[in-house]
C-alpha positions as semicolon CSV with decimal commas, in nm:
position;residue;x (nm);y (nm);z (nm)
1;X;-0,004;-0,005;-0,020
2;X;0,308;0,242;0,078
3;X;0,426;0,155;-0,256
4;X;0,091;0,269;-0,446
5;X;0,101;0,602;-0,215
6;X;0,446;0,695;-0,307
7;X;0,376;0,634;-0,680
8;X;0,042;0,833;-0,660
9;X;0,241;1,125;-0,497
10;X;0,481;1,137;-0,744
11;X;0,230;1,115;-1,037
12;X;0,046;1,402;-0,909
13;X;0,334;1,633;-0,881
14;X;0,433;1,549;-1,230
15;X;0,087;1,574;-1,366
16;X;0,050;1,919;-1,191
17;X;0,330;2,062;-1,409
18;X;0,201;1,901;-1,728
19;X;-0,041;1,995;-2,011
20;X;-0,399;1,873;-2,016
21;X;-0,591;1,669;-2,268
22;X;-0,819;1,371;-2,279
23;X;-0,898;1,112;-2,530
24;X;-1,227;0,979;-2,638
25;X;-1,368;0,640;-2,744
26;X;-1,717;0,529;-2,859
27;X;-1,912;0,501;-3,178
28;X;-1,880;0,644;-3,533
29;X;-2,085;0,954;-3,481
30;X;-1,898;1,031;-3,161
31;X;-1,565;1,004;-3,333
32;X;-1,713;1,238;-3,620
33;X;-1,830;1,479;-3,370
34;X;-1,480;1,508;-3,226
35;X;-1,356;1,562;-3,598
36;X;-1,572;1,855;-3,632
37;X;-1,447;2,002;-3,318
38;X;-1,085;1,982;-3,462
39;X;-1,173;2,124;-3,778
40;X;-1,188;2,469;-3,681
41;X;-0,811;2,446;-3,570
42;X;-0,695;2,266;-3,914
43;X;-0,455;2,357;-4,162
44;X;-0,557;2,505;-4,498
45;X;-0,581;2,156;-4,670
46;X;-0,689;1,983;-4,351
47;X;-1,079;2,073;-4,349
48;X;-1,169;1,935;-4,665
49;X;-0,993;1,590;-4,551
50;X;-1,162;1,604;-4,207
51;X;-1,495;1,682;-4,380
52;X;-1,476;1,374;-4,594
53;X;-1,373;1,170;-4,263
54;X;-1,702;1,308;-4,089
55;X;-1,912;1,235;-4,413
56;X;-1,783;0,868;-4,413
57;X;-1,830;0,817;-4,037
58;X;-2,173;0,973;-3,995
59;X;-2,339;1,098;-4,305
60;X;-2,700;1,120;-4,168
61;X;-2,596;1,230;-3,826
62;X;-2,576;1,573;-3,689
63;X;-2,176;1,583;-3,765
64;X;-2,265;1,463;-4,130
65;X;-2,545;1,734;-4,176
66;X;-2,314;2,013;-4,032
67;X;-2,062;1,939;-4,270
68;X;-2,301;1,915;-4,574
69;X;-2,433;2,266;-4,442
70;X;-2,060;2,398;-4,448
71;X;-2,035;2,296;-4,807
72;X;-2,375;2,466;-4,925
73;X;-2,252;2,772;-4,721
74;X;-1,927;2,770;-4,928
75;X;-2,102;2,776;-5,266
76;X;-2,333;3,054;-5,177
77;X;-2,655;2,834;-5,100
78;X;-2,749;3,011;-4,765
79;X;-3,092;2,874;-4,750
80;X;-3,020;2,528;-4,830
81;X;-2,737;2,584;-4,540
82;X;-2,977;2,714;-4,307
83;X;-3,193;2,391;-4,356
84;X;-2,919;2,176;-4,278
85;X;-2,797;2,348;-3,969
86;X;-3,148;2,309;-3,832
87;X;-3,172;1,952;-3,915
88;X;-2,847;1,890;-3,731
89;X;-2,986;2,087;-3,432
90;X;-3,279;1,865;-3,427
91;X;-3,094;1,557;-3,400
92;X;-2,842;1,723;-3,149
93;X;-2,977;2,030;-2,968
94;X;-2,652;2,076;-2,788
95;X;-2,443;2,157;-3,071
96;X;-2,248;2,477;-3,054
97;X;-2,089;2,507;-3,388
98;X;-2,408;2,436;-3,562
99;X;-2,601;2,706;-3,349
100;X;-2,318;2,977;-3,401
101;X;-2,311;2,933;-3,788
102;X;-2,676;2,919;-3,806
103;X;-2,676;3,257;-3,611
104;X;-2,429;3,413;-3,873
105;X;-2,627;3,322;-4,158
106;X;-2,961;3,450;-3,962
107;X;-2,758;3,797;-3,906
108;X;-2,667;3,797;-4,280
109;X;-3,033;3,764;-4,364
110;X;-3,111;4,044;-4,122
111;X;-3,311;3,805;-3,890
112;X;-3,149;3,964;-3,565
113;X;-3,381;3,815;-3,317
114;X;-3,309;3,455;-3,447
115;X;-2,968;3,547;-3,487
116;X;-2,902;3,628;-3,125
117;X;-3,058;3,348;-2,997
118;X;-2,825;3,088;-3,190
119;X;-2,525;3,303;-3,157
120;X;-2,578;3,297;-2,776
121;X;-2,613;2,916;-2,793
122;X;-2,285;2,867;-2,973
123;X;-2,114;3,122;-2,754
124;X;-2,213;2,921;-2,439
125;X;-1,943;2,649;-2,546
126;X;-1,733;2,808;-2,827
127;X;-1,530;3,137;-2,804
128;X;-1,552;3,179;-3,177
129;X;-1,457;3,524;-3,280
130;X;-1,719;3,548;-3,568
131;X;-1,977;3,478;-3,334
132;X;-1,867;3,747;-3,095
133;X;-1,845;3,973;-3,393
134;X;-2,197;3,925;-3,528
135;X;-2,336;3,934;-3,162
136;X;-2,161;4,252;-3,072
137;X;-2,318;4,439;-3,392
138;X;-2,660;4,320;-3,314
139;X;-2,639;4,433;-2,935
140;X;-2,471;4,775;-3,069
141;X;-2,782;4,816;-3,298
142;X;-3,012;4,764;-3,016
143;X;-2,783;4,999;-2,824
144;X;-2,694;4,763;-2,560
145;X;-2,345;4,902;-2,539
146;X;-2,204;4,732;-2,239
147;X;-2,259;4,380;-2,389
148;X;-2,174;4,505;-2,747
149;X;-1,844;4,621;-2,617
150;X;-1,767;4,298;-2,463
151;X;-1,835;4,077;-2,756
152;X;-1,668;4,303;-3,003
153;X;-1,374;4,330;-2,769
154;X;-1,343;3,947;-2,769
155;X;-1,349;3,949;-3,141
156;X;-1,083;4,205;-3,188
157;X;-0,866;4,017;-2,947
158;X;-0,870;3,700;-3,146
159;X;-0,911;3,871;-3,501
160;X;-0,641;4,150;-3,456
161;X;-0,619;4,230;-3,841
162;X;-1,008;4,289;-3,889
163;X;-0,981;4,688;-3,886
164;X;-1,390;4,700;-3,901
165;X;-1,427;4,528;-3,556
166;X;-1,245;4,826;-3,397
167;X;-1,424;5,095;-3,597
168;X;-1,737;4,958;-3,449
169;X;-1,614;4,961;-3,096
170;X;-1,502;5,306;-3,172
171;X;-1,842;5,444;-3,294
172;X;-2,003;5,297;-2,959
173;X;-1,732;5,482;-2,763
174;X;-1,824;5,795;-2,935
175;X;-2,177;5,737;-2,883
176;X;-2,155;5,699;-2,506
177;X;-1,904;6,021;-2,500
178;X;-1,589;5,816;-2,448
179;X;-1,380;5,991;-2,691
180;X;-1,053;5,875;-2,574
181;X;-1,147;5,537;-2,589
182;X;-1,288;5,589;-2,934
183;X;-0,985;5,735;-3,057
184;X;-0,785;5,413;-2,914
185;X;-0,996;5,190;-3,098
186;X;-0,946;5,412;-3,435
187;X;-0,583;5,381;-3,379
188;X;-0,600;4,987;-3,348
189;X;-0,796;5,009;-3,674
190;X;-0,520;5,175;-3,886
191;X;-0,268;4,960;-3,713
192;X;-0,457;4,650;-3,849
193;X;-0,538;4,823;-4,199
194;X;-0,370;5,157;-4,270
195;X;-0,634;5,232;-4,541
196;X;-0,929;5,190;-4,307
197;X;-1,089;5,504;-4,447
198;X;-1,341;5,542;-4,176
199;X;-1,112;5,531;-3,885
200;X;-0,905;5,795;-4,072
201;X;-1,234;6,035;-4,083
202;X;-1,329;5,926;-3,726
203;X;-0,987;6,031;-3,569
204;X;-0,976;6,346;-3,776
205;X;-1,323;6,459;-3,629
206;X;-1,205;6,395;-3,276
207;X;-0,895;6,589;-3,341
208;X;-1,090;6,850;-3,519
209;X;-1,323;6,865;-3,212
210;X;-1,027;6,911;-2,986
211;X;-0,882;7,195;-3,222
212;X;-0,565;6,991;-3,291
213;X;-0,630;7,110;-3,683
214;X;-0,288;6,980;-3,785
215;X;-0,339;6,600;-3,671
216;X;-0,701;6,627;-3,797
217;X;-0,563;6,742;-4,158
218;X;-0,299;6,450;-4,162
219;X;-0,565;6,192;-4,087
220;X;-0,822;6,343;-4,389
221;X;-0,511;6,353;-4,621
222;X;-0,466;5,984;-4,571
223;X;-0,813;5,896;-4,591
224;X;-0,818;6,111;-4,932
225;X;-0,543;5,905;-5,057
226;X;-0,733;5,596;-5,004
227;X;-1,068;5,722;-5,168
228;X;-1,013;6,045;-5,346
229;X;-1,387;6,058;-5,447
230;X;-1,512;6,081;-5,084
231;X;-1,681;6,421;-5,076
232;X;-1,713;6,404;-4,687
233;X;-1,327;6,415;-4,647
234;X;-1,291;6,715;-4,880
235;X;-1,549;6,920;-4,712
236;X;-1,401;6,816;-4,347
237;X;-1,073;6,941;-4,482
238;X;-1,230;7,272;-4,626
239;X;-1,376;7,335;-4,300
240;X;-1,045;7,279;-4,115
241;X;-0,849;7,496;-4,359
242;X;-1,112;7,774;-4,294
243;X;-1,057;7,773;-3,925
244;X;-0,675;7,787;-4,011
245;X;-0,751;8,084;-4,210
246;X;-0,626;7,925;-4,549
247;X;-0,886;8,078;-4,787
248;X;-0,733;7,939;-5,093
249;X;-0,705;7,591;-4,960
250;X;-1,049;7,593;-4,826
251;X;-1,211;7,707;-5,164
252;X;-1,018;7,439;-5,349
253;X;-1,152;7,158;-5,106
254;X;-1,504;7,280;-5,123
255;X;-1,483;7,245;-5,493
256;X;-1,372;6,911;-5,475
257;X;-1,628;6,841;-5,225
258;X;-1,893;6,971;-5,483
259;X;-1,968;7,301;-5,336
260;X;-1,764;7,539;-5,526
261;X;-1,842;7,853;-5,710
262;X;-1,690;8,095;-5,952
263;X;-1,359;8,069;-6,161
264;X;-1,344;7,697;-6,099
265;X;-1,719;7,612;-6,189
266;X;-1,597;7,385;-6,488
267;X;-1,385;7,157;-6,241
268;X;-1,653;7,180;-5,963
269;X;-1,905;7,020;-6,204
270;X;-1,734;6,698;-6,209
271;X;-1,819;6,678;-5,842
272;X;-2,151;6,857;-5,824
273;X;-2,303;6,625;-6,122
274;X;-2,094;6,319;-6,037
275;X;-1,845;6,125;-6,262
276;X;-2,010;6,215;-6,600
277;X;-1,733;6,146;-6,858
278;X;-1,852;6,483;-7,055
279;X;-1,803;6,697;-6,741
280;X;-1,477;6,542;-6,650
281;X;-1,357;6,575;-7,010
282;X;-1,461;6,954;-7,022
283;X;-1,285;7,012;-6,697
284;X;-0,943;6,835;-6,833
285;X;-0,969;7,002;-7,182
286;X;-0,995;7,338;-6,995
287;X;-0,676;7,265;-6,809
288;X;-0,501;7,130;-7,114
289;X;-0,574;7,474;-7,308
290;X;-0,425;7,658;-7,037
291;X;-0,105;7,488;-7,116
292;X;-0,075;7,689;-7,433
293;X;-0,130;8,022;-7,244
294;X;0,092;7,925;-6,939
295;X;0,364;7,667;-7,043
296;X;0,578;7,775;-6,760
297;X;0,302;7,651;-6,528
298;X;0,288;7,308;-6,709
299;X;0,394;7,084;-6,395
300;X;0,124;7,257;-6,173
301;X;-0,134;7,205;-6,465
302;X;-0,047;6,837;-6,498
303;X;-0,062;6,794;-6,131
304;X;-0,435;6,941;-6,159
305;X;-0,518;6,710;-6,455
306;X;-0,381;6,415;-6,264
307;X;-0,603;6,498;-5,938
308;X;-0,921;6,522;-6,170
309;X;-0,865;6,204;-6,319
310;X;-0,765;6,027;-5,987
311;X;-1,088;6,194;-5,840
312;X;-1,306;6,044;-6,140
313;X;-1,127;5,684;-6,086
314;X;-0,937;5,698;-6,414
315;X;-0,604;5,587;-6,257
316;X;-0,404;5,490;-6,575
317;X;-0,487;5,859;-6,694
318;X;-0,364;6,006;-6,358
319;X;-0,054;5,791;-6,360
320;X;0,018;5,947;-6,685
321;X;-0,044;6,301;-6,605
322;X;0,145;6,279;-6,290
323;X;0,425;6,147;-6,483
324;X;0,424;6,439;-6,704
325;X;0,439;6,655;-6,417
326;X;0,747;6,451;-6,276
327;X;0,915;6,492;-6,614
328;X;0,865;6,869;-6,601
329;X;1,052;6,871;-6,269
330;X;0,760;6,951;-6,039
331;X;0,851;7,061;-5,730
332;X;0,529;6,935;-5,568
333;X;0,601;6,636;-5,319
334;X;0,211;6,565;-5,341
335;X;0,264;6,478;-5,722
336;X;0,517;6,206;-5,635
337;X;0,339;6,072;-5,343
338;X;0,011;6,042;-5,536
339;X;0,181;5,853;-5,818
340;X;0,308;5,639;-5,561
341;X;-0,030;5,556;-5,431
342;X;-0,153;5,479;-5,765
343;X;0,138;5,262;-5,853
344;X;0,071;5,077;-5,509
345;X;-0,278;5,025;-5,593
346;X;-0,204;4,872;-5,942
347;X;0,062;4,636;-5,760
348;X;0,361;4,812;-5,897
349;X;0,545;4,807;-5,569
350;X;0,899;4,871;-5,715
351;X;0,743;5,169;-5,904
352;X;0,567;5,302;-5,577
353;X;0,897;5,277;-5,382
354;X;1,082;5,496;-5,646
355;X;0,782;5,733;-5,633
356;X;0,782;5,764;-5,241
357;X;1,158;5,832;-5,222
358;X;1,105;6,108;-5,486
359;X;0,839;6,264;-5,279
360;X;1,074;6,272;-4,959
361;X;1,362;6,408;-5,178
362;X;1,158;6,713;-5,276
363;X;1,002;6,723;-4,916
364;X;1,220;6,554;-4,651
365;X;0,948;6,626;-4,397
366;X;0,657;6,448;-4,597
367;X;0,560;6,199;-4,306
368;X;0,308;6,028;-4,492
369;X;0,541;5,945;-4,782
370;X;0,788;5,816;-4,511
371;X;0,497;5,591;-4,373
372;X;0,389;5,425;-4,695
373;X;0,733;5,344;-4,799
374;X;0,765;5,174;-4,450
375;X;0,455;4,986;-4,501
376;X;0,584;4,860;-4,820
377;X;0,915;4,769;-4,684
378;X;0,739;4,575;-4,389
379;X;0,517;4,392;-4,621
380;X;0,816;4,263;-4,824
381;X;1,022;4,171;-4,512
382;X;1,304;4,433;-4,534
383;X;1,273;4,522;-4,154
384;X;1,567;4,725;-4,134
385;X;1,443;4,953;-4,417
386;X;1,127;4,960;-4,258
387;X;1,256;5,064;-3,915
388;X;1,447;5,342;-4,052
389;X;1,127;5,484;-4,245
390;X;0,898;5,433;-3,927
391;X;1,162;5,592;-3,704
392;X;1,151;5,895;-3,936
393;X;0,807;5,922;-3,954
394;X;0,780;5,904;-3,579
395;X;1,016;6,190;-3,547
396;X;0,806;6,394;-3,746
397;X;0,495;6,272;-3,586
398;X;0,579;6,158;-3,222
399;X;0,219;6,110;-3,104
400;X;0,157;5,808;-3,332
401;X;0,113;5,499;-3,099
402;X;-0,021;5,310;-3,407
403;X;0,297;5,352;-3,562
404;X;0,515;5,305;-3,258
405;X;0,316;4,979;-3,213
406;X;0,421;4,858;-3,569
407;X;0,784;4,930;-3,493
408;X;0,768;4,746;-3,150
409;X;0,619;4,456;-3,339
410;X;0,895;4,447;-3,575
411;X;1,165;4,459;-3,332
412;X;0,974;4,158;-3,145
413;X;0,971;3,971;-3,443
414;X;1,333;4,002;-3,506
415;X;1,407;3,909;-3,143
416;X;1,558;4,250;-3,072
417;X;1,384;4,235;-2,715
418;X;1,525;4,535;-2,567
419;X;1,441;4,760;-2,834
420;X;1,083;4,598;-2,871
421;X;1,027;4,667;-2,488
422;X;1,137;5,023;-2,541
423;X;0,878;5,054;-2,827
424;X;0,595;4,900;-2,654
425;X;0,644;5,123;-2,334
426;X;0,649;5,433;-2,571
427;X;0,307;5,339;-2,680
428;X;0,192;5,289;-2,351
429;X;0,276;5,631;-2,253
430;X;0,004;5,739;-2,497
431;X;-0,207;5,463;-2,458
432;X;-0,166;5,294;-2,100
433;X;-0,489;5,094;-2,142
434;X;-0,394;4,923;-2,478
435;X;-0,467;4,558;-2,374
436;X;-0,286;4,447;-2,709
437;X;0,053;4,614;-2,592
438;X;0,034;4,458;-2,233
439;X;-0,030;4,120;-2,395
440;X;0,256;4,143;-2,613
441;X;0,540;4,309;-2,396
442;X;0,458;4,044;-2,100
443;X;0,637;3,737;-2,297
444;X;0,918;3,976;-2,394
445;X;1,007;4,034;-1,993
446;X;0,952;3,686;-1,942
447;X;1,204;3,582;-2,189
448;X;1,464;3,808;-1,989
449;X;1,377;3,643;-1,673
450;X;1,182;3,943;-1,550
451;X;0,875;3,770;-1,412
452;X;0,789;4,037;-1,187
453;X;0,737;4,268;-1,493
454;X;0,581;4,007;-1,685
455;X;0,335;3,944;-1,408
456;X;0,240;4,326;-1,386
457;X;0,142;4,338;-1,752
458;X;-0,056;3,990;-1,746
459;X;-0,248;4,111;-1,460
460;X;-0,323;4,427;-1,660
461;X;-0,449;4,205;-1,945
462;X;-0,686;4,012;-1,717
463;X;-0,810;4,340;-1,518
464;X;-0,949;4,417;-1,887
465;X;-1,021;4,084;-2,036
466;X;-1,089;3,841;-1,747
467;X;-1,140;3,552;-1,962
468;X;-0,796;3,587;-2,154
469;X;-0,688;3,215;-2,118
470;X;-0,337;3,298;-2,247
471;X;-0,258;3,554;-1,980
472;X;-0,406;3,326;-1,723
473;X;-0,193;3,022;-1,844
474;X;0,116;3,237;-1,836
475;X;0,045;3,369;-1,499
476;X;0,009;2,994;-1,369
477;X;0,329;2,922;-1,503
478;X;0,515;3,197;-1,321
479;X;0,342;3,109;-1,010
480;X;0,442;2,734;-1,050
481;X;0,786;2,865;-1,091
482;X;0,755;3,072;-0,796
483;X;0,564;2,833;-0,595
484;X;0,306;3,089;-0,516
485;X;0,033;2,823;-0,480
486;X;-0,231;3,058;-0,316
487;X;-0,220;3,273;-0,636
488;X;-0,246;2,959;-0,847
489;X;-0,557;2,849;-0,681
490;X;-0,710;3,185;-0,701
491;X;-0,643;3,199;-1,058
492;X;-0,788;2,846;-1,132
493;X;-1,083;2,926;-0,934
494;X;-1,123;3,230;-1,132
495;X;-1,123;3,023;-1,464
496;X;-1,379;2,778;-1,296
497;X;-1,612;3,065;-1,231
498;X;-1,562;3,217;-1,599
499;X;-1,587;2,889;-1,778
500;X;-1,792;2,661;-1,550
501;X;-1,911;2,403;-1,831
502;X;-1,557;2,353;-1,918
503;X;-1,412;2,002;-1,757
504;X;-1,058;2,077;-1,830
505;X;-1,089;2,400;-1,555
506;X;-1,209;2,151;-1,290
507;X;-0,955;1,920;-1,367
508;X;-0,672;2,164;-1,340
509;X;-0,818;2,311;-0,992
510;X;-0,841;1,944;-0,869
511;X;-0,479;1,900;-0,960
512;X;-0,377;2,198;-0,742
513;X;-0,583;2,088;-0,465
514;X;-0,418;1,745;-0,477
515;X;-0,074;1,901;-0,492
516;X;-0,153;2,061;-0,177
517;X;-0,307;1,753;0,000
518;X;-0,643;1,908;0,010
519;X;-0,790;1,572;-0,131
520;X;-1,160;1,641;-0,069
521;X;-1,169;1,953;-0,239
522;X;-0,962;1,762;-0,510
523;X;-1,228;1,494;-0,540
524;X;-1,485;1,753;-0,541
525;X;-1,338;1,927;-0,846
526;X;-1,266;1,592;-1,035
527;X;-1,609;1,473;-0,983
528;X;-1,742;1,800;-1,117
529;X;-1,538;1,739;-1,452
530;X;-1,692;1,407;-1,486
531;X;-2,032;1,520;-1,401
532;X;-2,007;1,782;-1,726
533;X;-1,815;1,523;-1,942
534;X;-1,858;1,157;-1,824
535;X;-1,577;1,032;-2,018
536;X;-1,335;1,268;-1,914
537;X;-1,044;1,010;-1,880
538;X;-0,784;1,236;-1,673
539;X;-1,044;1,332;-1,419
540;X;-1,151;0,959;-1,397
541;X;-0,795;0,842;-1,360
542;X;-0,717;1,126;-1,106
543;X;-1,024;1,020;-0,910
544;X;-0,904;0,660;-0,899
545;X;-0,561;0,786;-0,785
546;X;-0,704;0,989;-0,515
547;X;-0,928;0,700;-0,408
548;X;-0,609;0,488;-0,391
549;X;-0,437;0,754;-0,161
550;X;-0,724;0,762;0,066
551;X;-0,757;0,392;0,099
552;X;-1,094;0,358;-0,087
553;X;-0,981;0,081;-0,327
554;X;-1,311;-0,021;-0,440
555;X;-1,437;0,328;-0,589
556;X;-1,063;0,369;-0,709
557;X;-1,093;0,034;-0,912
558;X;-1,420;0,153;-1,059
559;X;-1,287;0,495;-1,163
560;X;-0,970;0,361;-1,298
561;X;-1,188;0,111;-1,524
562;X;-1,396;0,389;-1,649
563;X;-1,089;0,604;-1,726
564;X;-0,912;0,314;-1,924
565;X;-1,259;0,272;-2,109
566;X;-1,270;0,651;-2,195
567;X;-0,894;0,644;-2,316
568;X;-0,773;0,292;-2,365
569;X;-0,415;0,460;-2,422
570;X;-0,386;0,646;-2,092
571;X;-0,105;0,433;-1,925
572;X;-0,127;0,554;-1,563
573;X;-0,468;0,403;-1,548
574;X;-0,349;0,062;-1,643
575;X;-0,046;0,082;-1,420
576;X;-0,266;0,188;-1,117
577;X;-0,507;-0,089;-1,166
578;X;-0,226;-0,350;-1,212
579;X;-0,083;-0,186;-0,861
580;X;-0,421;-0,271;-0,699
581;X;-0,424;-0,607;-0,822
582;X;-0,060;-0,681;-0,729
583;X;-0,088;-0,529;-0,357
584;X;-0,458;-0,639;-0,300
585;X;-0,506;-0,993;-0,488
586;X;-0,640;-1,229;-0,194
587;X;-0,507;-1,543;-0,402
588;X;-0,188;-1,722;-0,307
589;X;0,083;-1,657;-0,551
590;X;0,243;-1,960;-0,759
591;X;0,605;-2,034;-0,654
592;X;0,830;-1,957;-0,971
593;X;1,085;-2,219;-1,071
594;X;1,361;-1,945;-0,989
595;X;1,238;-1,896;-0,625
596;X;1,238;-2,286;-0,596
597;X;1,584;-2,306;-0,715
598;X;1,689;-2,014;-0,480
599;X;1,508;-2,186;-0,186
600;X;1,681;-2,520;-0,305
601;X;2,015;-2,389;-0,299
602;X;1,957;-2,219;0,040
603;X;1,849;-2,581;0,166
604;X;2,174;-2,738;0,039
605;X;2,373;-2,459;0,185
606;X;2,215;-2,520;0,510
607;X;2,288;-2,889;0,509
608;X;2,638;-2,832;0,430
609;X;2,670;-2,584;0,707
610;X;2,504;-2,826;0,937
611;X;2,738;-3,131;0,848
612;X;3,049;-2,888;0,869
613;X;2,909;-2,771;1,216
614;X;2,882;-3,157;1,324
615;X;3,230;-3,228;1,192
616;X;3,390;-2,956;1,369
617;X;3,198;-3,064;1,710
618;X;3,334;-3,415;1,667
619;X;3,690;-3,315;1,611
620;X;3,657;-3,076;1,897
621;X;3,577;-3,369;2,116
622;X;3,842;-3,576;1,998
623;X;4,094;-3,323;2,082
624;X;3,978;-3,282;2,400
625;X;4,004;-3,680;2,484
626;X;4,356;-3,683;2,366
627;X;4,450;-3,394;2,599
628;X;4,325;-3,557;2,879
C-alpha cells in the first residue's frame, strides 16, 4: 500500500506541471463529432480531408449534416445551409458550432432576433470570434452598449487584423461620449489596416473637435489618398482650412467636395453632377487649353489634371498626367506621393517605392510618404529599411502610438527584445490601457527572466479581459515556478467561475488541490469535471488515484476502469489498476522456478553448514579426549 501511495504522490506532482488533454472512445458518430471540433484549428488543406472523414463516419447524423451545411454555405447556398444546420440541431440540440453558424447566416439575412438566440447558444461553449463579432453588432444596433463592447472586444482580441471590429467599437465609444476610448480603437483599426478610411475620418473628427487641426488634416489626407472621391473628406478638410485661415485651400477643397462656385465652376461640375465623362472631359480640356497660355506652369497644370483623373477613378490617365508633371521637374511632393499611391494600388510596388523616395527627396518632412514607404518595406520583409522609415515618421509625428506599435512588433519579430520593450513602453505612454501592448510586452519580459514585470502586464490584461486564457496560463506558469500556490489556486478558481462548463478547468483546479494535499476539495473538482463530461479520462484517472491514496480501493478500481474505457491509451490508469491487483489480490501466488531454485540452494547450503558444524564438534571432542 505504501508503494502505491508513493507512486501516486510522484504522479500528482508530475501531472500538475504537465499539459492537459483527454481522449474519446465510442461509436462512429461520436468520433465524427470530435473530428468536427478539430476542424476549426486545421491547416488550410486539412478541413476538406476532415469533412470527408466526417461524412464517411456519420453521413446522416448531426456531424454529417453540419459538414453538408458548411459545403452549401461555401458555394453560396445560404437557405440550403440554414435548413441543414436546423436539421443537425434537431438531432443534437446541444451543438454549439451548428448554432453559431446558423446565427451568422440569420444575421446575414437580417433576422436579428433569431440570430442572437443561436449566437448565444454557440457562444455558451465556443469562443468563436465570428460569433462574438456578429453578436456585438446586433447588440450595438439595439443600443445594449456594454454587452456589445464585450463581444466586439473579444472578437478584436482574436481577430486583430480585422479593422472594422475596432471601428465598430470606436463608434460605440463616441456614442457614449468616451472619445479617448474611441480614439484608441480608431488607432487600433489603422494599425490593422492603414487604409481604413472610416477610422481616419473618425480620428480627424475627434482631433478637429479638440482644435488639433494639423493632426486632423494629416488623417484626412490619408483618407483622401485611399478614396479621393469621398466628398465628406474634402468638405471636412475645407472646414479645417477655414479655421486655419487658409481661404485658398478651403475654396479648393470645397470645389472637390462639390460646393464650389466662381472661376473653377467647370472643374467643380465634375463633383456636383457626379463622374459624368463629359463633365470630366470638359474640365480636363479646359486645363489642357491653359497649357498653351502658361507653358511655364505645365507641371502645376498636369498635377491638377492628374488630380481630376484620380478623383474620377481614371487611374491610368492620372498616372500619365502625374508622370508628365514629374518629367517637368515638379517641385510638389504630392505629385510623387499620389503617383506612388496609384502604383501601389496597381500592385507595382517597385515603382511606388521610387515615387515615395522622390516625394521624400522633394520634401524630407513628408511624413505620409515615409509611412507608406515603411509599410511597403515591412510587407516585403525588409525590416531594417522599414525601421528606418517608421523611425523617421515618428520623428516627424511623435504622437503616433499606432506606428510605434508597428515598430515594436518588428523588433519583437526580429528578437530585438530590448528595442521591442522600449517601443512598447512608448506606446503605453500614450495608450496606457492598450490591452494588445500589455499582452505582447509581457512574454518579452518573461523571456528576459523579468517575471515581476511580466506578471504586472499579464494582470493588466486580465483586469480588462478576465477570460484571456493565454494570460491566465502564463501567470499560472510564473506562479508555479515561484511556488506561489495561493495565487495559482485563485487563478484556477477564477477560471472555473468564468468557464463553469469546461471540465478541463475543474480538472486543473483538482490538480492543485491534490498537490496541496486537500484531497476532499480535489475529489469534488474531479467529480465536477466528470459530471460535465462523463468520459473525461484524466479526471476519472485522477479520481482513481486519489481514492487509492485515501484507501477507497473499490471506488478507485471503478474510476480507473472507467478512465481506461474512456481512453485505452492512458497508461497511468493501467499501471494503477495493475498495482491494485498486485497489492490486494487475495489468491496465493505460485512459486516460480527461480524462487524454487533459490530455496533449494539455500537448503543445500544449510545442510552443508550443519554437516560442517557436526564435524567440527566431533573433532573438538576428539581433541579434548587426547588432551585428557
